N, C-alpha and C positions, 0 to 999 in steps of 0.2 A: 505492498500499499503504502509506505513512501519513499520509494523507490519511484512508485510510478507517477510522484506525484512531482520530486523530485527533478522526471527527468522529462513528464507534461506539461507539469505548472503554467501555466505563461499568468500568474497571481506570487502578485507579492508575499502575501501570505496566506498560510491555511489553514482553514480550518476543521479540528478534529474533534469530533463529542461523542464521550461517551457513555452507556447505557447497561442497564444493567435488565434482568427481569423481573429484581423488587432486589428492596432491599436486603443489606448484608452481604451484598456479592463478590465487595469489594475495589468499586470501579474508587473511589479516593485511591486505596491506597496504589490502583494499575498506575492514573493520573501521574500522584507523588513522583512514583520509581523512571517513569516516563520525564520529568519534569527536571529533576536532577538527569537524567543523564543529557536531557536533552541541551540541557547546561550547561553545560558539564560546555556541551558541542559549540555553543551561538552562547557566549554569556549575556543578556540584556533583549536579548530577540525574540524568547520564550515568553507569553503570559498563559499562567491556568487565571480560566476565571470557573469560580465553582456558584455554580450556579441548581446544583441540589438544592437543597436547601434545610441544607442538615449542620448538625453543632459541633458534631466530631467530622465536619467535612477535610477537605484538601489539602481546604493552608492552612489549620491547628497541625495534618501532616507535613509540611514546609518548615512549618515552625515562623511562622507569618502574623504579624501583628494586625490583620486585616481588620478592621472595619466594614461587618454585611449592611449593606448599601440597598437599602427597601428602593425600590425601583415604583415608579407610579404609577397612577389607574391611567393618564393620559402622555402621549407621549409628545404633545408640548410640553406639559413640564419637567422631561428627562432633564440628569444631572450631567454635568460633566462627567464622566464618566474616568478620567484617567486623576480626576482627583481624592477618586478614594485605591487605587491602586499601590501596594502595598510591595515591599524588594522582601522573598526569601532570602536573609540573611545568611551567607554559604553559598547559596544554589546559581545563581544569576540567573535565576527569573523572577517576575514579577506576581503575583494574585489580587487577581478582584475577587470577595469575592459577594455573592447576591442574597440579601437575606431573604425566604419565601417565597418564589417567584405563582403564589397561587391565584392571584391573576389573570395567568398568562392560559388565554386558549388553543388550538389552532391558526385558528384564524388570527392571530397577534405573531402572526409569522416576520410581516410588517416592520412591531416592532420589535420585536428582535433582532432582528437584519438592522438597525439605526441606530445601535447598544455596536450590535458589530463590526457597522461601517463607521462605528467611532472610533475604533480600539485598533481595526487595522493597521492604518499608519504607521506605526510606530512596532508593528512587528513578525516576526519574521513567521511565528507558530502562535498559535492559541489553540493548549487542551479546554476542552468542556469539560464538567462535570455535570451531565444534563440528568442525573437520577436517577430514581429507577422508574419503569417504560411506563405503572401506575399511573403518577403524579402527570398533571393534565400536562404539567408545562416540559416534559423530555420529551411531546414529538416536537414542541413548537423550536427550541435546541437540536433539535437534530435536524427539521428538514432546512437551516438558514444555514450547519455544517458543512464543508466539502467535502470528508471523512465521515463514516459512524463505525463506529468500533463498539458489542455487543462483549461486554464483560460476563463470565460465566461460571459459577460457581459449580468442580466440578463434582461436590458430594452432595448437590443436590439436584441438579439436574437430569432428568430421565432425557430423549431422544425426543419421545412425543412433543414433551412440552417447550421444547427449544422450536422443534416445527408447527406447533401454536404461536411458538412468537414471531418464528420470522412469517407466515402467514397474515398475520393478524398488521403490522411494520406495512407488506409489501398492499395490504389493503388499503390505508394511508397514504400510500403514494413511497414511500421511508425504505429504502434498499439499502441494505447496509454493505460496510465496503468490506469488513473485517470481524475476527473474536479472538480473543483472548482469553483461554481458557484455567482458570483463577483458583490457589489451591485445592492444584493436582496432587497426589502423595508420589512421591516415587519411591518405588520398592527399589532397596538394595539388593540385587541376584546373588541368587548364590555362589557361586564362584565369588562375592568378596569374602563371604562366611566360610570359606573351605580357606583361600586361599590368605587372613588374620589367623586361622591354627598354629 
C-alpha cells in the first residue's frame, strides 16, 4: 500500500485511515507504532489525527500533551486546527486529538474534508485513528482518506465476521486497501525447544 502511494501519488500528502470492527482491537497501538516509524524516517512530516473519541487514544500512547478539541456544529465555525497540534516529544510526529465526534454522520464528509484540507499542506503523511466502525464518525474519516486499513484482532475475529464487515463497507461505498492482523500469537517451533535442551 505504501509503495503504491510512493510510486503513483500525485498529491504531496497521503491520508491513511485506520479502523476496526469493534473497540479494543488495537487501532491506537498500531497507529502509534507506525507513527514512531514514519516519524523517524520523516521528522516533522507526519501528523497523527486521533479521531477515535477515546480517552485512552493514540495521543496518550505517544505521550503527547494534546488537549482534545471539539468540532463545531457548523463548518463555518471551524477553528484553525493547526493551533491545537502538539509535538510528540522524541518521536518527530505531531498530534491532533479530537474530542468525541458524535455529531459527524456519513453526510458530514465535506466537513471532514475541510479539516483535512486545512492540515494537508504542512505534512507528507496524516495517520487517522478513526475508531471502531460501529461509531458513526468512523465512516466519515474513512471516506475522506486516500487509503483505508482495517485492524483485526486475531484472537476474536472469525472469517465470517470479517466477510460481513467487508460487505458492510462495500455497501457504503468505502473499500479497504489493506488490513493488519493484530494480537497474533507466534508459537515457538518445536525445533527451537529441541535445540534449547
